[in-house]
N, C-alpha and C positions, 0 to 999 in steps of 0.2 A: 309569661313576662320575661323570664331569663332567656328563653329561646329567642325572643325578639332582639335582645341585646347581643346574643351570640351571632345571629345572622348579620346584624349591622357591623359588628366587629369584623366578621369574615369578609364582608363587602369592602370595608375600608382597607383591610390588608391586601385584598386583590387590587384595589385602586393604587395603593402605595407601590406594589410590585410593578404595575404597569408604568407608573410615573418614574420609578427608579430605572426601569428598562429604557424609557425614552430619554432620561437624563444621561444614561451611559452611552446611548447611541449618539446624542448630541455632543458629548464630551469627546468621543472618538472622532466624529466629523471635525470638530474644532482642532483636534490634535493633527489630523491629516492636513487641514488647511494651513495651520501654522508651519508644518514641515514644508509644504509647497511654497509658502511665502519665503521661508528661510532659504530654500534652495534657489528660488528666483533671485533673491537679493545677492546671493553668492555668485550667481551667473552674471548678473549685471555689474557688480563690483569687479569681478575677475575680468570681464570684457573691457571695462574702462581702464583697468590697470594695464592689461596687455596692450591696448591701443595706445596708451600714454608711453609705454615702454618702446613702442615703435618710433616715437618722435623725440624722445628724450633719453639719451644714452646714460646720463648720470642717474636718472631715475631707474632705468633698466638695471644698472649695476647694483643699485641699492636693493632693488627687489630680488635680484639674484642672490644677494647676501642673505636676505631674510629667508628666502625659500631654502637655501642651502642649510641654514641654521635650524629651521623649524620643521622642515618636511623630512621625516626620518624613515617612514615605512617604505620598504623597497617598492611595493606596488605603486605608491603615490609618487615616489621619485621617478619611476619609469614613465609615468604619465606626463610629468613636467620636465623630462630630460632635455628637451629642446630649449626650454626657457632657461635652464641652468647653464647652457653653453654660451660663452660670451661672443664667439665669432660666428656662430650660426645665426642666420636670419630667423626671425620669429615666424612660426607657422601661420599661414593665412588660409583658412578653409575656402574651398572653391565656391561655396554658396554664401560667403560672407559679404556684408555690406562694406562700403568704403570705410577706411579707418577714421576714427574720431579725430577731428581737427580742433585742437584747443583754441580758445579765443586769443586774439593778439594780446600781448601784455599791455596793461594800462600804463600810461606815461605818468608816473608819480615819483616824487623824489624819495619817498620812504616806502618800504614794503609793508602792506597792511598786516596786522597781527593775525596769527592763525586762529581759526574758530575754536572756542573752548570745547573741551571734551565733555560729554554728558556726565552728570553726577554719578550715575551707576553704569559704567561701561560694560559692554558685553564681554564674555570671557575671551573672545577673539581679540578685541581691542586691548583688554588689560594685559594680555600676553605680550603685546608689542608696544605698550605704553612706556617702556623704559626710555630714558633720555639718551638719544644717539650722541656719539662723540664727534662726528664730523658734519659739515653742513650739507653734503650730498644726502647722507642718511637722514638728517633732520628734515630736509625738503621732502624726501620720499615718505617719511612717517607723517609729515603734515598733510601731504596729498592723500595718503591712505586714510587718515582720520577724517579729512574733509569728505572723501567719497563715502565712507561708512556712515557719516552723520547726516547725509542728505535725507 
């Protein structure tokens, strides 16, 4: 009788190990998918910001200030060196699609309020959520927040 219980316990332990292995595999796959989604979001937001920089010089200046202030690693600064230069045209890859054309401004007497920030902003958003001191920076931060909250 005791042997019967021991066999059942051993089978259950083996089943538990198999289930734990499957759970670990699924957790790893979920982590990989989350990282891919995060990377894709960054690419899309970055492309939108760069496209808007091409059409709005005030926005471009505000983004340059943000990049100069928050990008400190030499390798990262080397990658965005062209974006930090005010007089240089923004790089356009040979295989790129046409630049984003923002919709024409709506004819309204008052500017609509900026969309509210999410209740728990991501670490990226919270780093830049400080109140800007001038209107150009304020517009740039509002545009970045709007793009991040899509």
